[in-house]
mmCIF file of the N, C-alpha and C atoms, coordinates in Angstrom:
data_MODEL
# 
_entry.id   MODEL 
# 
loop_
_atom_site.group_PDB 
_atom_site.id 
_atom_site.type_symbol 
_atom_site.label_atom_id 
_atom_site.label_alt_id 
_atom_site.label_comp_id 
_atom_site.label_asym_id 
_atom_site.label_entity_id 
_atom_site.label_seq_id 
_atom_site.pdbx_PDB_ins_code 
_atom_site.Cartn_x 
_atom_site.Cartn_y 
_atom_site.Cartn_z 
_atom_site.occupancy 
_atom_site.B_iso_or_equiv 
_atom_site.pdbx_formal_charge 
_atom_site.auth_seq_id 
_atom_site.auth_comp_id 
_atom_site.auth_asym_id 
_atom_site.auth_atom_id 
_atom_site.pdbx_PDB_model_num 
ATOM 1   N N  . MET A 1 1  ? -19.588 26.686  -0.415  1.00 0.00 ? 1  MET A N  1 
ATOM 2   C CA . MET A 1 1  ? -18.381 25.955  -0.218  1.00 0.00 ? 1  MET A CA 1 
ATOM 3   C C  . MET A 1 1  ? -17.773 25.476  -1.622  1.00 0.00 ? 1  MET A C  1 
ATOM 4   N N  . GLN A 1 2  ? -16.770 25.298  -1.510  1.00 0.00 ? 2  GLN A N  1 
ATOM 5   C CA . GLN A 1 2  ? -15.854 25.369  -2.614  1.00 0.00 ? 2  GLN A CA 1 
ATOM 6   C C  . GLN A 1 2  ? -15.764 23.617  -2.850  1.00 0.00 ? 2  GLN A C  1 
ATOM 7   N N  . THR A 1 3  ? -15.610 23.239  -3.867  1.00 0.00 ? 3  THR A N  1 
ATOM 8   C CA . THR A 1 3  ? -15.647 21.556  -4.043  1.00 0.00 ? 3  THR A CA 1 
ATOM 9   C C  . THR A 1 3  ? -14.356 21.353  -4.588  1.00 0.00 ? 3  THR A C  1 
ATOM 10  N N  . LYS A 1 4  ? -13.622 20.666  -4.086  1.00 0.00 ? 4  LYS A N  1 
ATOM 11  C CA . LYS A 1 4  ? -12.431 20.400  -4.203  1.00 0.00 ? 4  LYS A CA 1 
ATOM 12  C C  . LYS A 1 4  ? -12.161 19.104  -5.431  1.00 0.00 ? 4  LYS A C  1 
ATOM 13  N N  . ALA A 1 5  ? -11.278 19.348  -6.338  1.00 0.00 ? 5  ALA A N  1 
ATOM 14  C CA . ALA A 1 5  ? -11.015 18.340  -7.397  1.00 0.00 ? 5  ALA A CA 1 
ATOM 15  C C  . ALA A 1 5  ? -10.750 17.224  -7.087  1.00 0.00 ? 5  ALA A C  1 
ATOM 16  N N  . PRO A 1 6  ? -11.432 16.075  -7.034  1.00 0.00 ? 6  PRO A N  1 
ATOM 17  C CA . PRO A 1 6  ? -10.892 14.256  -6.928  1.00 0.00 ? 6  PRO A CA 1 
ATOM 18  C C  . PRO A 1 6  ? -9.407  14.172  -7.087  1.00 0.00 ? 6  PRO A C  1 
ATOM 19  N N  . ILE A 1 7  ? -8.535  13.954  -6.230  1.00 0.00 ? 7  ILE A N  1 
ATOM 20  C CA . ILE A 1 7  ? -7.277  13.278  -6.174  1.00 0.00 ? 7  ILE A CA 1 
ATOM 21  C C  . ILE A 1 7  ? -6.995  12.291  -7.135  1.00 0.00 ? 7  ILE A C  1 
ATOM 22  N N  . ASN A 1 8  ? -5.665  12.166  -7.999  1.00 0.00 ? 8  ASN A N  1 
ATOM 23  C CA . ASN A 1 8  ? -5.656  11.315  -8.783  1.00 0.00 ? 8  ASN A CA 1 
ATOM 24  C C  . ASN A 1 8  ? -4.421  10.372  -8.049  1.00 0.00 ? 8  ASN A C  1 
ATOM 25  N N  . THR A 1 9  ? -5.334  9.418   -7.362  1.00 0.00 ? 9  THR A N  1 
ATOM 26  C CA . THR A 1 9  ? -4.569  8.429   -6.906  1.00 0.00 ? 9  THR A CA 1 
ATOM 27  C C  . THR A 1 9  ? -4.204  7.324   -7.446  1.00 0.00 ? 9  THR A C  1 
ATOM 28  N N  . ALA A 1 10 ? -3.951  7.165   -8.982  1.00 0.00 ? 10 ALA A N  1 
ATOM 29  C CA . ALA A 1 10 ? -3.123  6.056   -10.031 1.00 0.00 ? 10 ALA A CA 1 
ATOM 30  C C  . ALA A 1 10 ? -1.712  5.867   -9.379  1.00 0.00 ? 10 ALA A C  1 
ATOM 31  N N  . PRO A 1 11 ? -1.324  6.918   -9.145  1.00 0.00 ? 11 PRO A N  1 
ATOM 32  C CA . PRO A 1 11 ? 0.409   6.094   -9.087  1.00 0.00 ? 11 PRO A CA 1 
ATOM 33  C C  . PRO A 1 11 ? 0.044   5.563   -7.793  1.00 0.00 ? 11 PRO A C  1 
ATOM 34  N N  . ILE A 1 12 ? -0.523  5.823   -6.617  1.00 0.00 ? 12 ILE A N  1 
ATOM 35  C CA . ILE A 1 12 ? -0.540  5.197   -5.586  1.00 0.00 ? 12 ILE A CA 1 
ATOM 36  C C  . ILE A 1 12 ? -0.777  3.657   -6.204  1.00 0.00 ? 12 ILE A C  1 
ATOM 37  N N  . GLU A 1 13 ? -1.870  3.784   -6.624  1.00 0.00 ? 13 GLU A N  1 
ATOM 38  C CA . GLU A 1 13 ? -2.336  2.300   -6.835  1.00 0.00 ? 13 GLU A CA 1 
ATOM 39  C C  . GLU A 1 13 ? -1.756  1.510   -7.559  1.00 0.00 ? 13 GLU A C  1 
ATOM 40  N N  . ARG A 1 14 ? -0.836  2.207   -8.776  1.00 0.00 ? 14 ARG A N  1 
ATOM 41  C CA . ARG A 1 14 ? 0.039   1.418   -9.312  1.00 0.00 ? 14 ARG A CA 1 
ATOM 42  C C  . ARG A 1 14 ? 1.170   0.810   -8.365  1.00 0.00 ? 14 ARG A C  1 
ATOM 43  N N  . LEU A 1 15 ? 2.031   1.331   -7.912  1.00 0.00 ? 15 LEU A N  1 
ATOM 44  C CA . LEU A 1 15 ? 2.787   1.297   -6.794  1.00 0.00 ? 15 LEU A CA 1 
ATOM 45  C C  . LEU A 1 15 ? 2.363   -0.395  -5.949  1.00 0.00 ? 15 LEU A C  1 
ATOM 46  N N  . LEU A 1 16 ? 0.917   0.415   -5.213  1.00 0.00 ? 16 LEU A N  1 
ATOM 47  C CA . LEU A 1 16 ? 0.456   -0.783  -4.583  1.00 0.00 ? 16 LEU A CA 1 
ATOM 48  C C  . LEU A 1 16 ? 0.446   -2.050  -5.327  1.00 0.00 ? 16 LEU A C  1 
ATOM 49  N N  . GLN A 1 17 ? 0.047   -2.121  -6.821  1.00 0.00 ? 17 GLN A N  1 
ATOM 50  C CA . GLN A 1 17 ? -0.114  -3.373  -7.483  1.00 0.00 ? 17 GLN A CA 1 
ATOM 51  C C  . GLN A 1 17 ? 1.114   -3.858  -7.604  1.00 0.00 ? 17 GLN A C  1 
ATOM 52  N N  . GLN A 1 18 ? 2.137   -2.978  -7.882  1.00 0.00 ? 18 GLN A N  1 
ATOM 53  C CA . GLN A 1 18 ? 3.398   -3.864  -8.144  1.00 0.00 ? 18 GLN A CA 1 
ATOM 54  C C  . GLN A 1 18 ? 4.402   -4.255  -6.986  1.00 0.00 ? 18 GLN A C  1 
ATOM 55  N N  . ILE A 1 19 ? 3.511   -3.814  -5.881  1.00 0.00 ? 19 ILE A N  1 
ATOM 56  C CA . ILE A 1 19 ? 4.119   -4.324  -4.595  1.00 0.00 ? 19 ILE A CA 1 
ATOM 57  C C  . ILE A 1 19 ? 3.847   -5.763  -4.486  1.00 0.00 ? 19 ILE A C  1 
ATOM 58  N N  . LYS A 1 20 ? 2.385   -5.809  -4.747  1.00 0.00 ? 20 LYS A N  1 
ATOM 59  C CA . LYS A 1 20 ? 1.561   -7.043  -4.750  1.00 0.00 ? 20 LYS A CA 1 
ATOM 60  C C  . LYS A 1 20 ? 2.438   -8.096  -5.532  1.00 0.00 ? 20 LYS A C  1 
ATOM 61  N N  . ASN A 1 21 ? 2.635   -7.591  -6.567  1.00 0.00 ? 21 ASN A N  1 
ATOM 62  C CA . ASN A 1 21 ? 2.935   -8.405  -7.837  1.00 0.00 ? 21 ASN A CA 1 
ATOM 63  C C  . ASN A 1 21 ? 4.228   -8.918  -7.137  1.00 0.00 ? 21 ASN A C  1 
ATOM 64  N N  . ALA A 1 22 ? 5.215   -8.356  -6.891  1.00 0.00 ? 22 ALA A N  1 
ATOM 65  C CA . ALA A 1 22 ? 6.107   -8.354  -6.265  1.00 0.00 ? 22 ALA A CA 1 
ATOM 66  C C  . ALA A 1 22 ? 6.353   -9.364  -5.209  1.00 0.00 ? 22 ALA A C  1 
ATOM 67  N N  . ASP A 1 23 ? 5.362   -8.869  -4.255  1.00 0.00 ? 23 ASP A N  1 
ATOM 68  C CA . ASP A 1 23 ? 5.450   -10.146 -3.153  1.00 0.00 ? 23 ASP A CA 1 
ATOM 69  C C  . ASP A 1 23 ? 4.724   -11.484 -3.657  1.00 0.00 ? 23 ASP A C  1 
ATOM 70  N N  . SER A 1 24 ? 4.073   -11.484 -4.511  1.00 0.00 ? 24 SER A N  1 
ATOM 71  C CA . SER A 1 24 ? 3.705   -12.665 -5.125  1.00 0.00 ? 24 SER A CA 1 
ATOM 72  C C  . SER A 1 24 ? 4.530   -13.473 -5.953  1.00 0.00 ? 24 SER A C  1 
ATOM 73  N N  . SER A 1 25 ? 5.196   -13.043 -6.700  1.00 0.00 ? 25 SER A N  1 
ATOM 74  C CA . SER A 1 25 ? 6.327   -13.685 -7.061  1.00 0.00 ? 25 SER A CA 1 
ATOM 75  C C  . SER A 1 25 ? 7.763   -13.829 -6.369  1.00 0.00 ? 25 SER A C  1 
ATOM 76  N N  . GLN A 1 26 ? 7.579   -13.232 -4.930  1.00 0.00 ? 26 GLN A N  1 
ATOM 77  C CA . GLN A 1 26 ? 8.714   -13.629 -4.034  1.00 0.00 ? 26 GLN A CA 1 
ATOM 78  C C  . GLN A 1 26 ? 10.003  -12.771 -4.612  1.00 0.00 ? 26 GLN A C  1 
ATOM 79  N N  . GLN A 1 27 ? 9.473   -11.834 -5.386  1.00 0.00 ? 27 GLN A N  1 
ATOM 80  C CA . GLN A 1 27 ? 10.861  -10.775 -5.500  1.00 0.00 ? 27 GLN A CA 1 
ATOM 81  C C  . GLN A 1 27 ? 11.192  -10.177 -3.815  1.00 0.00 ? 27 GLN A C  1 
ATOM 82  N N  . LYS A 1 28 ? 12.373  -9.932  -3.968  1.00 0.00 ? 28 LYS A N  1 
ATOM 83  C CA . LYS A 1 28 ? 13.281  -9.027  -2.870  1.00 0.00 ? 28 LYS A CA 1 
ATOM 84  C C  . LYS A 1 28 ? 13.161  -7.866  -2.886  1.00 0.00 ? 28 LYS A C  1 
ATOM 85  N N  . GLN A 1 29 ? 13.088  -6.836  -4.499  1.00 0.00 ? 29 GLN A N  1 
ATOM 86  C CA . GLN A 1 29 ? 12.957  -5.871  -4.281  1.00 0.00 ? 29 GLN A CA 1 
ATOM 87  C C  . GLN A 1 29 ? 12.218  -4.924  -5.151  1.00 0.00 ? 29 GLN A C  1 
ATOM 88  N N  . VAL A 1 30 ? 11.492  -3.893  -4.967  1.00 0.00 ? 30 VAL A N  1 
ATOM 89  C CA . VAL A 1 30 ? 10.676  -2.843  -6.024  1.00 0.00 ? 30 VAL A CA 1 
ATOM 90  C C  . VAL A 1 30 ? 11.543  -1.830  -6.471  1.00 0.00 ? 30 VAL A C  1 
ATOM 91  N N  . THR A 1 31 ? 11.777  -1.763  -7.690  1.00 0.00 ? 31 THR A N  1 
ATOM 92  C CA . THR A 1 31 ? 12.128  -0.249  -7.870  1.00 0.00 ? 31 THR A CA 1 
ATOM 93  C C  . THR A 1 31 ? 11.334  0.480   -8.767  1.00 0.00 ? 31 THR A C  1 
ATOM 94  N N  . LEU A 1 32 ? 11.302  1.740   -8.640  1.00 0.00 ? 32 LEU A N  1 
ATOM 95  C CA . LEU A 1 32 ? 11.126  2.642   -9.191  1.00 0.00 ? 32 LEU A CA 1 
ATOM 96  C C  . LEU A 1 32 ? 11.391  3.758   -10.345 1.00 0.00 ? 32 LEU A C  1 
ATOM 97  N N  . ASP A 1 33 ? 11.215  4.040   -11.415 1.00 0.00 ? 33 ASP A N  1 
ATOM 98  C CA . ASP A 1 33 ? 11.846  5.331   -12.001 1.00 0.00 ? 33 ASP A CA 1 
ATOM 99  C C  . ASP A 1 33 ? 11.661  6.593   -11.367 1.00 0.00 ? 33 ASP A C  1 
ATOM 100 N N  . ILE A 1 34 ? 12.687  7.693   -11.666 1.00 0.00 ? 34 ILE A N  1 
ATOM 101 C CA . ILE A 1 34 ? 12.542  8.851   -10.647 1.00 0.00 ? 34 ILE A CA 1 
ATOM 102 C C  . ILE A 1 34 ? 11.192  9.384   -11.193 1.00 0.00 ? 34 ILE A C  1 
ATOM 103 N N  . ALA A 1 35 ? 10.509  9.362   -12.819 1.00 0.00 ? 35 ALA A N  1 
ATOM 104 C CA . ALA A 1 35 ? 9.248   9.880   -12.672 1.00 0.00 ? 35 ALA A CA 1 
ATOM 105 C C  . ALA A 1 35 ? 8.023   9.224   -12.202 1.00 0.00 ? 35 ALA A C  1 
ATOM 106 N N  . ASN A 1 36 ? 8.066   8.092   -11.814 1.00 0.00 ? 36 ASN A N  1 
ATOM 107 C CA . ASN A 1 36 ? 6.873   7.260   -11.027 1.00 0.00 ? 36 ASN A CA 1 
ATOM 108 C C  . ASN A 1 36 ? 7.301   7.678   -9.742  1.00 0.00 ? 36 ASN A C  1 
ATOM 109 N N  . ALA A 1 37 ? 8.264   7.437   -8.985  1.00 0.00 ? 37 ALA A N  1 
ATOM 110 C CA . ALA A 1 37 ? 8.602   8.193   -7.966  1.00 0.00 ? 37 ALA A CA 1 
ATOM 111 C C  . ALA A 1 37 ? 8.095   9.459   -7.396  1.00 0.00 ? 37 ALA A C  1 
ATOM 112 N N  . LYS A 1 38 ? 8.321   10.326  -8.318  1.00 0.00 ? 38 LYS A N  1 
ATOM 113 C CA . LYS A 1 38 ? 7.596   11.888  -8.265  1.00 0.00 ? 38 LYS A CA 1 
ATOM 114 C C  . LYS A 1 38 ? 6.427   11.697  -7.974  1.00 0.00 ? 38 LYS A C  1 
ATOM 115 N N  . GLU A 1 39 ? 5.551   10.935  -9.336  1.00 0.00 ? 39 GLU A N  1 
ATOM 116 C CA . GLU A 1 39 ? 4.507   10.913  -9.500  1.00 0.00 ? 39 GLU A CA 1 
ATOM 117 C C  . GLU A 1 39 ? 3.159   10.223  -7.962  1.00 0.00 ? 39 GLU A C  1 
ATOM 118 N N  . VAL A 1 40 ? 4.199   9.535   -7.219  1.00 0.00 ? 40 VAL A N  1 
ATOM 119 C CA . VAL A 1 40 ? 3.891   8.657   -5.986  1.00 0.00 ? 40 VAL A CA 1 
ATOM 120 C C  . VAL A 1 40 ? 4.114   10.027  -4.889  1.00 0.00 ? 40 VAL A C  1 
ATOM 121 N N  . ALA A 1 41 ? 5.175   10.309  -4.999  1.00 0.00 ? 41 ALA A N  1 
ATOM 122 C CA . ALA A 1 41 ? 5.426   11.507  -3.767  1.00 0.00 ? 41 ALA A CA 1 
ATOM 123 C C  . ALA A 1 41 ? 4.200   12.521  -3.869  1.00 0.00 ? 41 ALA A C  1 
ATOM 124 N N  . TYR A 1 42 ? 4.077   13.074  -5.282  1.00 0.00 ? 42 TYR A N  1 
ATOM 125 C CA . TYR A 1 42 ? 3.100   14.112  -5.272  1.00 0.00 ? 42 TYR A CA 1 
ATOM 126 C C  . TYR A 1 42 ? 1.553   13.512  -4.800  1.00 0.00 ? 42 TYR A C  1 
ATOM 127 N N  . SER A 1 43 ? 1.278   12.736  -5.633  1.00 0.00 ? 43 SER A N  1 
ATOM 128 C CA . SER A 1 43 ? -0.027  11.899  -5.213  1.00 0.00 ? 43 SER A CA 1 
ATOM 129 C C  . SER A 1 43 ? -0.132  11.555  -3.490  1.00 0.00 ? 43 SER A C  1 
ATOM 130 N N  . LEU A 1 44 ? 0.666   11.387  -2.844  1.00 0.00 ? 44 LEU A N  1 
ATOM 131 C CA . LEU A 1 44 ? 0.846   11.127  -1.212  1.00 0.00 ? 44 LEU A CA 1 
ATOM 132 C C  . LEU A 1 44 ? 0.725   12.419  -0.648  1.00 0.00 ? 44 LEU A C  1 
ATOM 133 N N  . GLY A 1 45 ? 1.521   13.357  -1.236  1.00 0.00 ? 45 GLY A N  1 
ATOM 134 C CA . GLY A 1 45 ? 1.610   14.772  -0.528  1.00 0.00 ? 45 GLY A CA 1 
ATOM 135 C C  . GLY A 1 45 ? 0.131   15.605  -0.589  1.00 0.00 ? 45 GLY A C  1 
ATOM 136 N N  . THR A 1 46 ? -0.518  15.365  -1.775  1.00 0.00 ? 46 THR A N  1 
ATOM 137 C CA . THR A 1 46 ? -1.892  15.766  -2.003  1.00 0.00 ? 46 THR A CA 1 
ATOM 138 C C  . THR A 1 46 ? -2.826  15.268  -0.929  1.00 0.00 ? 46 THR A C  1 
ATOM 139 N N  . VAL A 1 47 ? -2.948  13.980  -1.050  1.00 0.00 ? 47 VAL A N  1 
ATOM 140 C CA . VAL A 1 47 ? -3.604  13.047  -0.356  1.00 0.00 ? 47 VAL A CA 1 
ATOM 141 C C  . VAL A 1 47 ? -3.519  13.279  1.397   1.00 0.00 ? 47 VAL A C  1 
ATOM 142 N N  . LEU A 1 48 ? -2.223  13.272  1.962   1.00 0.00 ? 48 LEU A N  1 
ATOM 143 C CA . LEU A 1 48 ? -2.085  14.142  3.029   1.00 0.00 ? 48 LEU A CA 1 
ATOM 144 C C  . LEU A 1 48 ? -2.491  15.466  3.343   1.00 0.00 ? 48 LEU A C  1 
ATOM 145 N N  . ALA A 1 49 ? -2.279  16.450  2.590   1.00 0.00 ? 49 ALA A N  1 
ATOM 146 C CA . ALA A 1 49 ? -2.675  17.926  2.752   1.00 0.00 ? 49 ALA A CA 1 
ATOM 147 C C  . ALA A 1 49 ? -4.057  17.818  2.750   1.00 0.00 ? 49 ALA A C  1 
ATOM 148 N N  . ARG A 1 50 ? -4.520  16.831  1.777   1.00 0.00 ? 50 ARG A N  1 
ATOM 149 C CA . ARG A 1 50 ? -6.531  17.189  2.110   1.00 0.00 ? 50 ARG A CA 1 
ATOM 150 C C  . ARG A 1 50 ? -6.976  16.492  3.060   1.00 0.00 ? 50 ARG A C  1 
ATOM 151 N N  . LEU A 1 51 ? -6.078  15.393  3.748   1.00 0.00 ? 51 LEU A N  1 
ATOM 152 C CA . LEU A 1 51 ? -6.663  14.685  4.665   1.00 0.00 ? 51 LEU A CA 1 
ATOM 153 C C  . LEU A 1 51 ? -6.467  15.699  6.146   1.00 0.00 ? 51 LEU A C  1 
ATOM 154 N N  . ALA A 1 52 ? -4.979  16.383  6.387   1.00 0.00 ? 52 ALA A N  1 
ATOM 155 C CA . ALA A 1 52 ? -4.949  17.148  7.340   1.00 0.00 ? 52 ALA A CA 1 
ATOM 156 C C  . ALA A 1 52 ? -5.671  18.454  6.902   1.00 0.00 ? 52 ALA A C  1 
ATOM 157 N N  . GLY A 1 53 ? -6.250  19.099  6.120   1.00 0.00 ? 53 GLY A N  1 
ATOM 158 C CA . GLY A 1 53 ? -7.137  20.221  5.947   1.00 0.00 ? 53 GLY A CA 1 
ATOM 159 C C  . GLY A 1 53 ? -8.704  19.687  6.099   1.00 0.00 ? 53 GLY A C  1 
ATOM 160 N N  . ASN A 1 54 ? -9.253  18.365  6.295   1.00 0.00 ? 54 ASN A N  1 
ATOM 161 C CA . ASN A 1 54 ? -10.583 18.176  6.299   1.00 0.00 ? 54 ASN A CA 1 
ATOM 162 C C  . ASN A 1 54 ? -10.426 17.864  8.145   1.00 0.00 ? 54 ASN A C  1 
ATOM 163 N N  . TYR A 1 55 ? -9.284  17.326  8.956   1.00 0.00 ? 55 TYR A N  1 
ATOM 164 C CA . TYR A 1 55 ? -8.959  17.057  10.036  1.00 0.00 ? 55 TYR A CA 1 
ATOM 165 C C  . TYR A 1 55 ? -9.314  18.480  10.746  1.00 0.00 ? 55 TYR A C  1 
ATOM 166 N N  . GLU A 1 56 ? -8.842  19.636  10.124  1.00 0.00 ? 56 GLU A N  1 
ATOM 167 C CA . GLU A 1 56 ? -8.337  21.218  10.896  1.00 0.00 ? 56 GLU A CA 1 
ATOM 168 C C  . GLU A 1 56 ? -10.155 21.455  10.759  1.00 0.00 ? 56 GLU A C  1 
ATOM 169 N N  . ASN A 1 57 ? -10.901 20.993  9.821   1.00 0.00 ? 57 ASN A N  1 
ATOM 170 C CA . ASN A 1 57 ? -12.274 21.624  9.219   1.00 0.00 ? 57 ASN A CA 1 
ATOM 171 C C  . ASN A 1 57 ? -13.009 20.920  10.492  1.00 0.00 ? 57 ASN A C  1 
ATOM 172 N N  . ILE A 1 58 ? -13.098 19.894  10.672  1.00 0.00 ? 58 ILE A N  1 
ATOM 173 C CA . ILE A 1 58 ? -13.591 19.071  11.535  1.00 0.00 ? 58 ILE A CA 1 
ATOM 174 C C  . ILE A 1 58 ? -13.621 19.790  12.870  1.00 0.00 ? 58 ILE A C  1 
ATOM 175 N N  . ILE A 1 59 ? -12.195 19.683  13.310  1.00 0.00 ? 59 ILE A N  1 
ATOM 176 C CA . ILE A 1 59 ? -11.720 20.337  14.715  1.00 0.00 ? 59 ILE A CA 1 
ATOM 177 C C  . ILE A 1 59 ? -12.458 21.631  14.740  1.00 0.00 ? 59 ILE A C  1 
ATOM 178 N N  . ALA A 1 60 ? -12.449 22.789  13.791  1.00 0.00 ? 60 ALA A N  1 
ATOM 179 C CA . ALA A 1 60 ? -12.987 24.021  13.966  1.00 0.00 ? 60 ALA A CA 1 
ATOM 180 C C  . ALA A 1 60 ? -14.405 23.939  14.128  1.00 0.00 ? 60 ALA A C  1 
ATOM 181 N N  . LYS A 1 61 ? -15.232 23.010  13.200  1.00 0.00 ? 61 LYS A N  1 
ATOM 182 C CA . LYS A 1 61 ? -16.874 22.727  13.460  1.00 0.00 ? 61 LYS A CA 1 
ATOM 183 C C  . LYS A 1 61 ? -16.834 22.195  15.419  1.00 0.00 ? 61 LYS A C  1 
ATOM 184 N N  . ALA A 1 62 ? -15.899 21.265  15.359  1.00 0.00 ? 62 ALA A N  1 
ATOM 185 C CA . ALA A 1 62 ? -16.461 20.699  16.828  1.00 0.00 ? 62 ALA A CA 1 
ATOM 186 C C  . ALA A 1 62 ? -16.324 21.830  17.841  1.00 0.00 ? 62 ALA A C  1 
ATOM 187 N N  . ASP A 1 63 ? -15.539 22.820  17.692  1.00 0.00 ? 63 ASP A N  1 
ATOM 188 C CA . ASP A 1 63 ? -15.317 23.708  18.764  1.00 0.00 ? 63 ASP A CA 1 
ATOM 189 C C  . ASP A 1 63 ? -16.291 24.873  18.680  1.00 0.00 ? 63 ASP A C  1 
ATOM 190 N N  . ASN A 1 64 ? -16.761 24.933  17.521  1.00 0.00 ? 64 ASN A N  1 
ATOM 191 C CA . ASN A 1 64 ? -17.757 26.182  17.388  1.00 0.00 ? 64 ASN A CA 1 
ATOM 192 C C  . ASN A 1 64 ? -19.388 25.817  17.815  1.00 0.00 ? 64 ASN A C  1 
ATOM 193 N N  . GLN A 1 65 ? -19.475 24.305  17.936  1.00 0.00 ? 65 GLN A N  1 
ATOM 194 C CA . GLN A 1 65 ? -20.688 23.927  18.734  1.00 0.00 ? 65 GLN A CA 1 
ATOM 195 C C  . GLN A 1 65 ? -20.987 24.363  20.123  1.00 0.00 ? 65 GLN A C  1 
ATOM 196 N N  . SER A 1 66 ? -22.372 24.890  20.150  1.00 0.00 ? 66 SER A N  1 
ATOM 197 C CA . SER A 1 66 ? -22.802 25.132  21.764  1.00 0.00 ? 66 SER A CA 1 
ATOM 198 C C  . SER A 1 66 ? -23.228 24.093  22.647  1.00 0.00 ? 66 SER A C  1 
ATOM 199 N N  . ASP A 1 67 ? -22.894 24.005  23.512  1.00 0.00 ? 67 ASP A N  1 
ATOM 200 C CA . ASP A 1 67 ? -23.310 22.762  24.929  1.00 0.00 ? 67 ASP A CA 1 
ATOM 201 C C  . ASP A 1 67 ? -25.080 22.444  24.670  1.00 0.00 ? 67 ASP A C  1 
ATOM 202 N N  . ILE A 1 68 ? -25.489 21.331  24.631  1.00 0.00 ? 68 ILE A N  1 
ATOM 203 C CA . ILE A 1 68 ? -26.787 21.042  24.435  1.00 0.00 ? 68 ILE A CA 1 
ATOM 204 C C  . ILE A 1 68 ? -27.243 20.758  26.118  1.00 0.00 ? 68 ILE A C  1 
ATOM 205 N N  . GLU A 1 69 ? -27.888 21.470  26.607  1.00 0.00 ? 69 GLU A N  1 
ATOM 206 C CA . GLU A 1 69 ? -28.794 20.946  27.632  1.00 0.00 ? 69 GLU A CA 1 
ATOM 207 C C  . GLU A 1 69 ? -29.790 20.387  27.646  1.00 0.00 ? 69 GLU A C  1 
ATOM 208 N N  . VAL A 1 70 ? -30.234 19.111  28.444  1.00 0.00 ? 70 VAL A N  1 
ATOM 209 C CA . VAL A 1 70 ? -31.016 18.468  28.392  1.00 0.00 ? 70 VAL A CA 1 
ATOM 210 C C  . VAL A 1 70 ? -31.801 18.077  29.601  1.00 0.00 ? 70 VAL A C  1 
ATOM 211 N N  . LYS A 1 71 ? -33.500 18.520  30.258  1.00 0.00 ? 71 LYS A N  1 
ATOM 212 C CA . LYS A 1 71 ? -33.928 18.732  31.307  1.00 0.00 ? 71 LYS A CA 1 
ATOM 213 C C  . LYS A 1 71 ? -34.948 17.469  31.006  1.00 0.00 ? 71 LYS A C  1 
ATOM 214 N N  . VAL A 1 72 ? -34.693 16.594  32.199  1.00 0.00 ? 72 VAL A N  1 
ATOM 215 C CA . VAL A 1 72 ? -35.968 15.272  32.211  1.00 0.00 ? 72 VAL A CA 1 
ATOM 216 C C  . VAL A 1 72 ? -36.683 15.945  33.725  1.00 0.00 ? 72 VAL A C  1 
ATOM 217 N N  . ASP A 1 73 ? -37.962 15.725  33.565  1.00 0.00 ? 73 ASP A N  1 
ATOM 218 C CA . ASP A 1 73 ? -38.593 16.167  34.930  1.00 0.00 ? 73 ASP A CA 1 
ATOM 219 C C  . ASP A 1 73 ? -39.325 14.821  35.251  1.00 0.00 ? 73 ASP A C  1 
ATOM 220 N N  . GLY A 1 74 ? -39.117 13.870  34.588  1.00 0.00 ? 74 GLY A N  1 
ATOM 221 C CA . GLY A 1 74 ? -40.026 12.528  35.109  1.00 0.00 ? 74 GLY A CA 1 
ATOM 222 C C  . GLY A 1 74 ? -41.038 12.444  34.812  1.00 0.00 ? 74 GLY A C  1 
ATOM 223 N N  . GLY A 1 75 ? -42.296 13.302  34.564  1.00 0.00 ? 75 GLY A N  1 
ATOM 224 C CA . GLY A 1 75 ? -43.394 13.173  33.950  1.00 0.00 ? 75 GLY A CA 1 
ATOM 225 C C  . GLY A 1 75 ? -44.238 12.826  35.323  1.00 0.00 ? 75 GLY A C  1 
ATOM 226 N N  . SER A 1 76 ? -45.302 12.023  35.238  1.00 0.00 ? 76 SER A N  1 
ATOM 227 C CA . SER A 1 76 ? -46.327 12.264  36.002  1.00 0.00 ? 76 SER A CA 1 
ATOM 228 C C  . SER A 1 76 ? -47.259 11.207  35.549  1.00 0.00 ? 76 SER A C  1 
ATOM 229 N N  . LEU A 1 77 ? -47.725 10.070  36.620  1.00 0.00 ? 77 LEU A N  1 
ATOM 230 C CA . LEU A 1 77 ? -48.525 8.894   36.005  1.00 0.00 ? 77 LEU A CA 1 
ATOM 231 C C  . LEU A 1 77 ? -49.889 9.124   36.296  1.00 0.00 ? 77 LEU A C  1 
# 
């Protein structure tokens, strides 16, 4: 199984911190320069693509599992 490289979520974390700081200081808006906006967009795209891939793998594994049959005879005393 191929190990996937960790996702760089630093741009998302920076944006969330910027939003938190803006909210704390009651600012009306948050601005990003285009370079930071691209980093956030790329990170979000990577996170969502990985999530979709993981979801597809879970669905595929669930489809491949066979049914389990359990028989109970009640035993004797």
